[in-house]
C-alpha positions as CSV (number, residue, x, y, z in Angstrom):
1,M,1.6,5.4,5.4
2,H,4.1,6.8,7.9
3,D,6.5,3.9,7.5
4,T,6.2,4.0,3.7
5,T,7.0,7.7,3.7
6,W,9.9,7.2,6.1
7,F,11.5,4.5,3.8
8,E,10.9,6.7,0.8
9,I,12.6,9.7,2.4
10,Q,15.5,7.4,3.3
11,G,15.8,6.5,-0.4
12,I,14.4,3.0,0.1
13,P,11.7,2.2,-2.4
14,S,8.5,1.1,-0.7
15,V,4.8,0.8,-1.4
16,F,1.8,1.3,0.9
17,I,-0.8,-1.5,0.9
18,A,-4.2,-1.1,2.5
19,S,-7.8,-2.1,2.0
20,N,-9.8,0.0,-0.5
21,V,-11.9,1.8,2.1
22,F,-8.8,3.8,2.9
23,V,-8.2,5.4,-0.5
24,D,-9.2,8.9,0.6
25,A,-7.5,8.6,4.0
26,A,-4.3,7.4,2.3
27,Q,-4.3,10.4,0.0
28,A,-4.9,12.8,2.9
29,Q,-2.0,11.2,4.8
30,A,0.3,11.2,1.8
31,D,-0.5,14.9,1.2
32,A,0.0,15.7,4.9
33,L,3.4,13.9,5.0
34,G,4.6,15.7,1.9
35,L,4.7,12.8,-0.5
36,P,1.4,13.0,-2.4
37,D,2.5,10.6,-5.0
38,V,3.8,7.8,-2.7
39,R,3.2,4.4,-4.2
40,R,0.1,2.6,-3.0
41,I,-1.9,-0.4,-3.7
42,F,-5.4,-1.2,-2.4
43,V,-6.9,-4.6,-1.9
44,P,-10.6,-5.5,-1.4
45,H,-12.1,-4.7,2.0
46,P,-12.6,-6.2,4.5
47,I,-9.4,-8.0,5.4
48,Q,-9.7,-8.6,9.1
49,D,-12.0,-11.6,8.8
50,Q,-10.1,-13.3,6.1
51,T,-8.5,-16.7,6.6
52,D,-4.8,-17.2,6.1
53,E,-5.5,-18.8,2.7
54,E,-7.7,-15.9,1.6
55,M,-5.0,-13.4,2.7
56,R,-2.4,-15.3,0.6
57,A,-4.7,-15.2,-2.4
58,R,-5.1,-11.4,-2.0
59,A,-1.3,-11.0,-1.6
60,D,-0.8,-13.2,-4.8
61,A,-3.3,-11.1,-6.6
62,V,-1.4,-7.8,-6.1
63,L,2.2,-9.3,-6.2
64,D,2.9,-8.1,-9.7
65,Q,1.6,-4.6,-8.9
66,V,3.9,-4.4,-5.8
67,I,6.9,-5.5,-7.8
68,A,6.1,-3.0,-10.6
69,A,5.7,-0.2,-8.1
70,L,9.0,-0.9,-6.5
71,V,11.0,-1.1,-9.7
72,C,9.6,1.9,-11.5
C-alpha cells in the first residue's frame, strides 16, 4: 500500500493488489496514508502456497481489472 500511495502522490497511476483477507487492513492503511480511494484489487487467499501456474492464472483473472483501474 505504501508503494501504491507513493506512486499516486507522484502522479503515476497505480493499483494495489493483495489477497482478499487484507480488505479491511488495506482500507485502514489507505485511510491512514491519506488516500482512502486508492485503487485496489483483491485476489483469492491464500497465495503463498500457489504454484507458478496457479499464480499466473490468478494474474490472468484480474488483468482486465488492473488495466481498467489504471486507465480510469
